[in-house]
C-alpha positions in Angstrom: -41.3 6.8 10.1 -40.0 4.2 7.4 -37.4 2.5 9.5 -36.0 0.6 6.8 -34.8 3.7 4.8 -33.5 5.0 7.0 -31.2 2.1 8.2 -30.5 1.9 4.7 -29.7 5.4 4.4 -26.8 5.1 7.7 -26.0 1.9 6.1 -24.3 4.0 2.8 -23.4 6.5 4.9 -21.2 4.6 6.9 -19.9 2.9 3.8 -18.5 6.3 3.2 -17.4 7.1 5.9 -15.4 4.1 6.1 -13.7 4.3 2.6 -12.5 8.0 3.7 -11.4 6.9 6.4 -9.4 4.3 4.8 -7.6 7.0 2.6 -7.0 9.1 5.3 -6.1 7.5 8.3 -3.2 4.9 8.9 -2.9 2.5 11.7 -0.4 4.0 14.4 2.5 1.5 15.9 2.4 0.4 19.6 3.8 3.1 21.9 7.3 1.8 22.0 10.7 4.2 23.3 12.0 5.5 20.1 16.1 4.6 19.4 19.0 7.7 20.4 19.8 9.1 17.6 22.3 11.5 16.6 22.2 14.9 17.1 22.6 15.8 13.1 20.8 13.4 11.0 23.3 14.0 8.0 26.1 12.1 10.1 26.4 8.1 10.5 24.0 7.4 13.2 25.3 5.7 16.5 23.9 2.7 18.1 23.1 2.4 21.6 24.9 0.9 24.3 22.8 -2.8 24.1 24.1 -3.4 20.7 27.7 -4.4 20.7 29.7 -5.8 18.2 31.1 -9.4 18.4 33.4 -9.2 20.7 34.6 -7.5 23.7 38.3 -5.1 24.1 38.3 -4.5 20.3 40.0 -1.3 19.7 37.9 1.2 17.0 40.4 3.3 14.5 41.0 6.7 15.5 42.2 8.1 11.9 40.5 11.0 10.5 37.6 10.1 7.6 39.8 10.7 4.0 38.3 13.0 1.7 34.3 13.4 1.3 32.5 15.6 -1.6 29.2 17.6 -2.0 29.3 16.3 -6.1 30.8 13.2 -6.9 30.6 11.0 -10.2 27.9 8.0 -10.5 28.3 4.9 -12.0 25.6 3.4 -13.9 24.6 -0.5 -14.0 21.9 -1.5 -16.1 20.0 -4.9 -15.8 17.0 -6.4 -17.6 14.8 -4.9 -15.0 16.1 -1.3 -13.9 18.8 0.8 -14.9 20.5 2.0 -11.1 23.1 4.6 -10.6 25.0 4.7 -8.0 27.2 7.4 -6.4 30.7 7.5 -5.6 30.1 9.4 -2.6 29.3 6.8 0.1 28.6 4.3 -2.7 24.6 5.1 -2.3 22.1 4.0 -5.1 20.6 7.6 -6.0 18.6 6.5 -8.8 17.0 3.9 -9.9 14.6 3.4 -13.2 12.6 0.7 -13.6 11.9 -0.8 -17.4 8.5 -2.3 -16.9 6.7 0.7 -15.2 5.6 4.2 -16.6 6.6 7.5 -14.7 3.1 8.6 -13.4 2.9 12.3 -15.1 4.7 11.5 -18.2 3.8 7.8 -19.7 6.8 8.6 -22.5 9.6 8.2 -19.4 9.9 5.4 -17.1 8.9 5.5 -13.4 12.2 6.5 -11.2 11.9 5.2 -7.4 15.3 6.3 -6.2 16.0 10.2 -7.6 17.0 13.4 -6.9 14.1 15.2 -7.2 12.6 13.4 -3.4 16.4 13.4 -2.3 15.4 9.4 -2.4 18.2 7.1 -2.2 19.7 4.0 -0.4 22.4 4.8 1.6 25.0 2.7 4.4 28.0 3.1 5.5 30.6 2.2 8.9 29.9 3.5 12.6 33.5 3.6 13.8 36.2 6.6 13.7 38.1 7.1 10.6 35.6 4.3 9.2 33.6 5.5 5.5 30.1 6.2 5.5 27.7 7.7 3.4 29.5 10.7 3.5 33.3 9.1 2.5 34.3 9.2 -1.4 34.8 5.8 -3.2 36.5 4.8 -6.1 34.5 2.6 -8.3 36.7 -0.5 -10.2 36.7 -1.2 -13.8 34.3 -3.8 -14.9 30.9 -4.3 -16.9 28.0 -2.1 -16.1 25.1 -3.9 -18.0 23.7 -7.0 -17.6 24.2 -8.9 -21.0 24.2 -12.2 -22.9 23.6 -15.1 -20.6 25.0 -13.4 -17.2 22.8 -13.9 -14.3 24.5 -11.1 -12.0 27.0 -8.7 -12.5 28.8 -6.8 -9.8 29.9 -3.4 -8.9 33.0 -3.2 -6.3 34.0 0.5 -5.1 36.7 1.0 -3.0 37.3 3.5 0.4 40.7 5.3 0.7 42.6 2.7 3.2 42.9 4.6 6.7 45.7 3.1 9.1 46.2 0.2 7.0 42.1 -0.8 7.0 40.5 -1.2 3.5 36.6 -1.1 3.0 34.8 -2.2 0.1 31.3 -1.9 -1.1 30.1 -4.8 -3.8 26.9 -4.6 -5.4 25.6 -7.5 -7.2 22.8 -7.5 -9.3 20.7 -10.2 -10.5 18.7 -11.3 -13.4 14.8 -10.9 -13.5 15.4 -9.6 -9.4 14.6 -6.2 -7.9 16.8 -7.8 -5.0 20.3 -5.7 -4.8 22.6 -7.6 -2.8 25.4 -5.2 -0.6 28.8 -6.5 0.8 30.6 -4.4 2.8 33.8 -5.8 3.4 36.6 -5.1 5.5 40.1 -6.4 4.9 42.2 -5.0 8.5 45.8 -5.0 7.5 46.6 -2.8 11.2 47.7 -4.7 14.0 44.6 -4.6 16.1 41.1 -6.0 16.0 38.7 -3.7 14.2 35.3 -4.2 16.4 32.1 -1.7 14.3 29.0 -1.7 13.4 27.4 -1.0 10.1 24.2 1.0 9.2 21.6 0.8 6.1 19.4 3.7 5.8 16.6 5.0 3.2 16.8 9.1 2.9 13.4 10.4 1.6 12.0 13.9 1.4 8.8 14.1 3.3 6.4 15.1 -0.2 4.0 12.7 -1.3 5.0 10.7 -5.2 3.5 12.6 -8.0 0.4 12.3 -9.5 -1.1 10.9 -5.7 -4.8 11.7 -6.2 -5.8 14.1 -3.3 -9.4 12.2 -3.1 -7.5 8.4 -3.0 -4.6 9.0 -0.5 -2.6 6.0 0.1 0.7 6.1 3.2 3.9 7.0 2.0 6.9 7.2 4.8 8.9 4.7 7.0 8.0 1.3 8.4 9.2 -0.9 10.6 8.8 -5.0 11.2 9.5 -7.0 14.0 8.3 -10.4 14.9 7.1 -9.0 18.0 5.7 -5.9 17.1 4.3 -6.6 13.9 4.4 -4.2 10.3 4.7 -0.4 12.5 3.8 2.4 9.6 5.5 5.7 11.0 4.8 9.3 9.6 6.6 11.9 8.3 5.0 14.2 11.1 6.2 12.3 13.8 9.8 11.9 12.7 9.7 15.7 12.7 8.5 16.4 15.8 10.3 13.4 17.6 7.5 11.7 18.2 7.6 8.7 16.3 6.9 5.2 18.1 8.9 1.8 16.5 10.6 -1.3 17.1 14.1 -0.3 18.2 15.7 -4.0 19.4 15.3 -7.0 17.9 17.0 -10.0 15.7 14.6 -10.2 13.4 12.6 -7.9 10.8 13.4 -4.8 8.3 13.1 -1.3 7.9 11.4 0.6 4.6 10.2 3.1 2.8 6.7 2.8 1.7 4.7 4.5 -1.4 1.7 3.9 -3.5 2.8 0.8 -5.4 6.7 0.6 -4.5 8.9 0.0 -1.5 12.5 -0.1 -1.1 13.7 -2.1 2.0 16.8 -3.0 4.1 16.2 -7.0 4.9 19.2 -8.1 7.4 19.5 -11.5 7.9 17.4 -13.6 10.5 19.2 -14.1 13.9 21.2 -11.3 13.8 21.4 -8.1 16.2 19.7 -5.1 14.8 18.1 -1.4 16.2 16.1 0.4 13.9 16.2 4.4 13.9 14.5 7.1 12.4 15.4 10.7 12.4 15.0 14.0 10.4 17.9 15.2 8.2 19.2 18.9 9.4 20.9 21.6 7.1 18.3 21.1 4.2 15.9 23.6 3.0 13.4 21.1 1.9 12.4 18.6 5.0 13.6 15.0 4.6 14.3 12.2 7.0 16.0 8.8 7.1 15.2 5.6 8.4 17.9 2.7 8.9 18.9 0.0 10.9 22.2 -0.7 12.6 23.8 -4.1 12.9 27.2 -5.6 14.6 30.0 -6.3 12.3 31.8 -9.3 13.1 35.5 -8.4 14.4 37.8 -8.3 12.0 41.3 -9.8 13.0 44.6 -8.7 11.9 45.6 -9.4 8.6 41.9 -11.3 7.7 38.9 -9.9 6.4 35.1 -9.7 6.9 32.6 -9.3 4.7 28.8 -8.4 6.3 25.8 -9.2 3.5 22.7 -7.4 3.2 20.3 -7.5 0.8 17.9 -4.6 -0.5 14.5 -4.5 -2.0 13.8 -1.8 -4.5 11.0 -2.5 -6.5 7.1 -2.6 -7.1 4.6 -4.0 -4.6 4.1 -7.4 -6.8 2.3 -9.9 -3.8 3.4 -13.1 -5.7 7.6 -11.8 -5.4 6.7 -10.3 -1.8 5.7 -13.5 -0.6 8.3 -15.7 -2.1 11.4 -13.1 -0.1 9.1 -13.7 2.9 9.8 -17.4 2.8 12.9 -18.4 4.3 16.2 -19.3 2.6 15.5 -23.0 2.9 12.7 -22.4 0.8 14.4 -20.3 -1.8 13.3 -16.6 -0.2 15.6 -14.5 2.2 13.4 -14.8 5.4 11.6 -11.4 5.2 8.6 -12.5 6.8 6.2 -9.6 7.0 7.0 -8.1 3.7 3.8 -8.7 1.6 2.1 -6.4 4.4 3.4 -3.1 2.8 0.8 -4.1 0.1 -1.8 -2.0 2.6 -5.1 -3.3 2.2 -6.8 -1.9 5.5 -8.3 -3.3 8.3 -10.1 -5.8 6.3 -6.8 -7.2 4.8 -8.2 -11.2 5.4 -10.5 -10.6 3.1 -9.2 -8.4 0.4 -5.9 -10.9 0.4 -8.0 -13.9 -0.9 -10.2 -11.7 -3.0 -6.6 -10.3 -4.9 -5.8 -13.9 -5.0 -9.6 -14.8 -6.7 -8.6 -11.5 -8.9 -5.3 -13.3 -10.1 -6.5 -16.5 -10.8 -8.8 -14.8 -13.0 -6.2 -12.9 -14.5 -3.9 -15.7 -15.6 -7.2 -17.0 -17.5 -8.2 -13.8 -19.1 -5.1 -12.1 -19.9 -6.4 -8.8 -19.1 -7.1 -7.2 -15.6 -10.3 -4.9 -17.0 -12.0 -8.0 -17.8 -10.5 -10.2 -15.0 -12.5 -7.1 -12.9 -15.7 -7.9 -14.7 -15.9 -11.5 -13.9 -14.6 -11.4 -10.6 -17.4 -8.9 -9.6 -19.5 -11.4 -11.5 -18.3 -13.9 -9.3 -19.2 -11.9 -6.1 -22.4 -10.8 -7.6 -23.5 -14.8 -7.7 -21.8 -15.8 -3.9 -24.0 -13.5 -2.8 -27.1 -13.9 -4.6 -29.2 -15.0 -2.0 -28.7 -12.1 0.2 -29.3 -9.7 -2.5 -32.1 -11.2 -3.2 -33.8 -11.3 0.1 -32.9 -7.8 0.1 -34.5 -7.1 -3.5 -38.0 -8.7 -2.6 -38.0 -6.8 0.8 -38.1 -3.9 -1.4 -40.1 -4.8 -3.7 -42.5 -5.8 -1.0 -42.3 -2.2 0.2 -42.6 -0.3 -3.0 -46.3 -2.0 -3.5 -47.0 -0.8 0.1 -45.7 2.7 -0.4 -48.9 4.3 -1.3 -50.3 3.0 1.6 -47.5 4.1 3.8 -48.0 7.6 2.6 -51.9 7.7 3.5 -50.9 6.5 6.6 -48.5 9.5 6.9 -51.1 11.9 5.7 -53.8 10.1 8.5 -51.6 9.8 11.5 -49.0 12.6 10.8 -49.8 14.5 14.4 -49.7 11.4 16.4 -46.4 9.4 15.9 -46.9 6.8 18.1 -50.2 5.7 16.3 -48.3 6.0 13.0 -45.7 4.2 14.0 -48.5 1.5 15.7 -50.3 1.4 12.2 -47.0 1.1 10.2 -46.2 -2.3 11.8 -49.7 -3.7 11.7 -48.9 -2.9 7.7 -45.9 -5.0 7.7 -47.7 -8.0 9.7 -50.4 -8.4 7.5 -48.0 -8.0 4.4 -45.5 -10.0 6.0 -42.6 -7.4 5.5 -39.7 -7.4 7.2 -38.7 -3.7 7.8 -35.1 -5.0 8.2 -35.1 -7.3 5.2 -33.8 -5.0 3.0 -30.3 -3.8 4.9 -29.0 -6.5 6.7 -28.5 -8.6 3.7 -26.3 -5.3 2.1 -24.9 -5.0 5.7 -23.5 -8.3 5.4 -21.9 -7.5 1.4 -20.2 -4.2 2.8 -16.9 -5.5 4.4 -16.4 -7.5 0.8 -17.0 -4.6 -1.4 -14.9 -2.1 0.8 -12.0 -5.1 0.8 -12.1 -5.4 -3.0 -12.0 -1.5 -3.0 -8.8 -1.6 -1.3 -7.4 -4.4 -3.2 -8.1 -3.0 -6.3 -6.5 0.4 -4.7 -3.7 -1.3 -4.1 -2.5 -3.5 -6.8 0.6 -2.9 -8.6 -0.2 -5.1 -11.3 -3.2 -2.9 -12.1 -0.9 -0.2 -12.7 -0.6 1.1 -16.4 -2.8 -2.1 -17.2 -5.0 -1.4 -20.0 -8.7 -2.3 -20.8 -10.6 -1.4 -23.8 -10.8 1.7 -26.0 -10.0 4.6 -24.2 -9.2 2.8 -21.2 -5.1 2.7 -21.1 -4.2 2.4 -17.7 -7.0 1.2 -14.7 -5.2 3.1 -12.1 -5.3 6.2 -13.5 -8.8 8.2 -13.7 -11.0 7.7 -17.0 -9.9 10.5 -19.1 -13.0 10.9 -21.0 -15.2 10.6 -17.3 -17.2 7.5 -19.7 -17.4 5.4 -16.7 -18.2 7.8 -13.7 -21.1 9.4 -16.0 -22.1 5.7 -15.7 -22.1 5.0 -12.8 -24.4 8.0 -12.1 -26.7 6.7 -14.0 -26.6 3.2 -12.7 -27.0 4.7 -9.3 -30.2 6.8 -10.1 -31.8 3.7 -11.7 -31.4 2.1 -8.8 -32.8 4.9 -6.8 -35.9 4.5 -9.2 -36.3 1.0 -8.6 -35.8 1.6 -5.0 -39.7 2.5 -2.7 -39.9 5.6 -2.3 -39.3 6.9 1.0 -42.6 8.7 2.3 -40.5 11.3 4.2 -39.8 13.9 1.8 -36.8 14.9 2.9 -35.3 11.6 3.2 -36.4 11.4 -0.5 -34.1 14.4 -1.6 -31.0 12.8 0.2 -31.7 9.4 -1.3 -31.7 11.6 -5.4 -28.8 13.6 -3.9 -26.9 10.1 -3.3 -25.8 9.1 -7.0 -24.3 12.6 -7.7 -22.4 12.7 -4.6 -20.9 9.4 -4.8 -20.5 10.5 -8.7 -18.2 13.7 -7.8 -15.8 11.6 -6.0 -15.5 9.0 -8.8 -14.9 11.0 -11.5 -11.5 10.8 -9.6 -11.3 7.4 -9.2 -8.7 4.7 -10.7 -10.9 3.3 -13.9 -10.2 0.4 -12.1 -12.5 1.0 -8.8 -15.1 2.5 -11.2 -15.4 -0.3 -13.8 -16.1 -2.4 -10.4 -19.0 -0.4 -9.0 -20.1 -0.1 -12.8 -20.5 -3.6 -13.1 -21.8 -4.3 -9.5 -24.6 -1.7 -10.2 -25.6 -3.1 -13.6 -26.0 -6.4 -12.2 -27.8 -5.2 -9.1 -30.2 -3.1 -11.5 -31.1 -6.3 -13.7 -31.3 -8.7 -10.4 -33.5 -6.1 -8.7 -35.8 -5.2 -11.9 -36.7 -8.7 -12.0 -37.4 -9.4 -8.6 -39.7 -6.1 -8.3 -41.5 -7.4 -11.6 -42.2 -10.7 -10.0 -43.5 -9.5 -7.2 -45.5 -6.6 -8.9 -46.7 -8.8 -10.9 -48.0 -11.4 -8.2 -49.2 -8.8 -6.4 -51.0 -7.3 -9.5 -52.6 -10.7 -10.6 -53.6 -11.6 -6.8 -55.5 -8.2 -6.6 -56.9 -9.0 -10.2 -58.5 -12.5 -8.6 -59.7 -10.8 -5.8 -61.9 -8.4 -8.1 
């Protein structure tokens, strides 16, 4: 039996399984008792008894809430990066359309993150009897609605109906060149009692995958929580619906987010502020939906005073540079959103994938095209592993020269497996061939190749990025399937260059593998297929040259003996 070929087949099979597992399986967070939720998912959430307001003895308002509405007017705010629509009901951001990213299905339209189609919105409110929540009807104040000229920021102020002398307002601040939206909830206490309340911030969304999400390349969609103690925890929609969601509930750091391929929205409370995370299923809905949020205490508002609680919302693309900057402490220009770069999911090989993508970005800065950056990165990785590849191909070339003799041994000792294995080992010893010599170098490279695959899959920078001619979007499948066909052809050539396994069944399996991989790659993003095509092409050139040298040397030696 050709153990080397069998192990090689197992290595390839293992890599295939790992790729498939990366699309379908997500990391489950550690088991932590879930936060208590209210009976109705459409009402304001309730904090647990352990999350207290700033001062004891304060009295919550008791008056009933003002007018609510099922439908309300929206206010449109335009910046240089996006257009936001804020509803008068709740002061929620109900639509967010990016200027620089096109819709997945229709490239004639801009991409919308928050939208009614998925019931996706950023909501907020106050917890306390009579205080406004995300169902309260606010009144937007007059003012500029477009970031124009040299203005760096623009504000939108919405005010709720006064209750017992207490006025509440929401002030959104939009900043030029930033996907960060700051929300201030302002309490003006005109009553005769202290007002002690909590504020909540949540992201609501249905449980459907984003449009254009490939079944063959599945990525995580759903809520996520980060705390310094429990790190990054992704939560599946199904676990929220069944009441089995497990995530960190209380901390004085961290954030809550709604993650999907390429984009993320996240409420990020200031560091050091006590917080309580929650997730719940929304009731009374035809289309299932969930909300994920965070509750924080508001400083007690004394009679005749004002209190303003500021909290930022990031809603935008998963650009690694921006996320890294936001993760910095405030002293260094960030907002202390530690762990936010983890929403770019590189799988369990993040430690390898992150520096690979850093190299890809560095190359892109030089060449200005993501397609050519992928080509040059692939060449660089191939050069890095040249010694290992060379050792592997030399072993394959030597195996190729002795394949006829292996076949003859099998015909001669086919009925005596022990004798056959003994003769094969003697042959390997005489020819100085290591049966595992072709497998181990490849096995070492597999983690790097898988990490590069995940880096390309998760990079929003490659979304809508053209390469050449017919490739207008490296994140989408090749529209004419040219690259997948070339990839199948290169794999067939590689199979021909490899030594033919003496086992006919094994030989047929090896011949089928290019077509199995090819069928999958027909649906892969063009950037991923480009990487495999370049890698295969370089491997063919290297393998052909080494095989030619080994076989040429073998022939010269035989001629000399003759």
